C-alpha positions in Angstrom: 55.3 97.5 58.7 52.6 95.1 59.8 51.6 93.2 62.9 52.2 89.4 63.2 49.9 87.3 65.4 51.4 84.8 67.8 50.4 82.1 65.3 52.7 83.6 62.7 49.9 85.1 60.5 50.8 88.6 59.3 48.2 91.3 59.2 47.8 94.0 56.5 50.6 96.5 56.2 49.7 99.7 58.1 52.7 101.7 57.3 54.9 101.9 54.2 57.8 104.2 53.3 60.0 104.3 50.3 63.5 105.6 50.4 65.9 105.8 47.5 69.5 105.5 48.3 72.7 104.8 46.4 75.1 102.9 48.6 78.6 102.4 47.3 80.2 98.9 47.5 81.5 98.1 51.0 79.5 100.9 52.6 76.3 100.9 54.7 73.6 103.4 55.5 71.0 103.7 58.3 67.5 104.8 57.7 65.4 105.4 60.9 61.7 104.9 61.1 59.9 106.0 64.3 56.6 104.3 65.0 54.5 105.6 67.8 52.2 103.6 70.1 49.2 105.4 68.8 50.1 104.3 65.3 50.6 100.5 65.9 48.2 100.0 68.9 45.1 99.5 66.7 46.8 96.7 64.8 48.3 94.6 67.6 46.9 92.3 70.3 48.3 90.9 73.6 50.8 88.5 72.1 51.7 90.1 68.8 54.9 91.3 67.2 55.7 93.9 64.6 57.3 92.8 61.3 59.4 95.2 59.3 60.3 94.2 55.7 63.0 95.9 53.8 63.9 95.4 50.2 66.6 96.7 47.9 67.8 96.2 44.4 71.3 96.1 42.8 70.9 98.6 40.0 73.6 97.0 37.7 72.3 93.4 38.0 68.6 93.8 38.9 69.2 91.4 41.9 66.6 92.0 44.6 67.5 91.6 48.3 65.1 91.5 51.2 65.3 91.3 55.0 62.7 90.9 57.7 62.9 92.0 61.3 60.4 91.0 64.0 60.1 93.1 67.1 58.4 91.3 70.0 56.2 93.6 72.0 56.2 93.2 75.8 53.9 94.8 78.4 56.1 96.5 81.0 56.0 95.1 84.5 54.2 97.2 87.1 55.5 97.1 90.7 53.5 98.7 93.6 54.9 99.4 97.0 52.4 100.0 99.8 53.6 102.6 102.3 51.7 102.1 105.6 48.6 100.1 106.2 46.5 98.9 103.4 
C-alpha cells in the first residue's frame, strides 16, 4: 500500500502484508485489510490517492498475476446551519 500523488508518482510503500492462500479453480477468496487514518495520513497530501497492489502466482505454471486498485481520497463536506442571529 502506498500513496500516489495527483501527478501519478507513487510514494514508498508504507504497509505490506503477505497472505498465502490456495484457491481452487473457479473459486474466489476475499482478504480484508483495514487501514486507519492515523496510518495513512502521514503519507498523503490534499489531492492524493492510495494504491493497493496485489500479486499472486499459479503454483503449477509459475505464472504471476497482479492487480492494482486506486482509492481516491476526498475531504468530507462540512455544512453549518446558523440558528438565530450571527
